[in-house]
N, C-alpha and C positions, 0 to 999 in steps of 0.2 A: 696385736693383742692389747686390749684395753681392760684394765682391772680396776674395779671400784674398791677403794680402801679408805680407811681413816687412820690417822696416827697422832700420837701425843707424846710429849717428852715429860718425863718425871725426874725430879731431883731428890737425892737422898734426904730424908727427913731427920729429925732429932733422934728418933729411934733408929738404930743402925740398919734394920732390915725393912724399913718402910720407905716408900718413895711417894712424894706428893706431886701432883700435876703442876708443871711450871707456870702455865698460863693462868692468869687471874680469871679469865673467862673460859676455862676449860670445859669443853662440851663432851668430854669422855664419859662413858657410862661408869667408869671406874675413877672415883675421886682420888684414890691412892692405890698403890700396889704394895703387897707384902711379899717379900722373897725369902724363902727358907729352903733348907736342905730336904730332900725327899726322905720320908720315914718308912713308907710302905715298901716291902721287898719287891713287889711287882713293878714299881716305878724305877727302883734302882736297877733291877734286871732289864728293864726296857731302855736303859741308857739315859735316864733323866738326870740332868745336872742340878736342877733346882725346881722348886714349885713356886708359881706365882699365883697369888690369891687377892681377892678384894671383896668387900662387903658393902651393902647399901646402908642408908641411914637407919633402916629397921633391923640392922645386924643380920640380914639374910645374905648368905654367901652367893655372890653373883659371878665370881670368877674363881676357877680352880683348874690349873693346867700344869702338867709336868712339862718342863721345857728341855728339849733335846738339842745338844750342840751339833753344829756342822762338823764333819770330818775334814772338810776342805780348808786349807790354810787361807785361801783367798776370801773366805767367809768368816774369819775369826771374829768372835764377839757376837755372832748371830745365833739365835736359838729359835726353834719352832715348836708349836703345840696347837692344841685346840681347846675350845670351851663350848659347853652346852648353853645356848642362849634361852631367853624367856619363852620362845616359841617351840622349844624342844629340838631345834636344829643346831648343828655344830658350826661354829665360826672358826676360821683359821687364824692363828696368831703367829706373828713373826716379831721377835724381840731382839733389840741390840743394846748392849751395854758397853761403855767405855772401859778401858783397862783398869781404872781405879774403882769401878762400879759406883761412881758418883751420880751418873745420869743413866737413865734407861729410856729408850725410844720404843714405843709399843705400837705395832701395826696391827690393825684388825680388818680382816676380809670376811664380811658377814655371809652367812649361809654357804660356806665353802668348806668342804672336807674331802680333799683329794686322797686317793688311795696311796699314792707315793708322795708323802708329805715332804720328804727331803728334796726330791726333784722339783716339786712345785715351789718350795721355798727358794731354791737356787734360781729358778726362773723368775721369781719375784724380785730377787736382788738384782738380777740382770735388768729387769724392767725398770726398777727404781733408779738404777744407774742411767738408763736411757732417758728417763724423764727428769733427770737431775735431782731427784728427791734425796738421794744419799748425799750428794755434794752439798745441797742446801742445808742439810742437817749437820754437816761437818763430820760425817761418819767416815772413819778411815777404812777404806775397802780396797 
């Protein structure tokens, strides 16, 4: 199984709930991430732990996803969700944060929206372990 994906690491900014891309040459479509608690009841009922958002320079919201945690202990710190891209297709998101929530690693799988998101996300983590992506990022898994 070969999966095309991109990932970026973000570090907590001065504002406690925003994260800035760590790399000076960050090629992420999201310059920063804002993480907040879900406000809508349907998100809370759907098991969403937090919402991740981002805006472009024109202040247009380009990322809005409710992030759902894994129930598995072996996947602690991982969350999954999706986002509607510019072309109107859904991208799959896998997000990892350290226990202090100082850093966030954001994985983006474009144009992919599996029916069973939890199972797909778990397969992704296994795949990332196989290609040493998790180890390289120093993610405790």
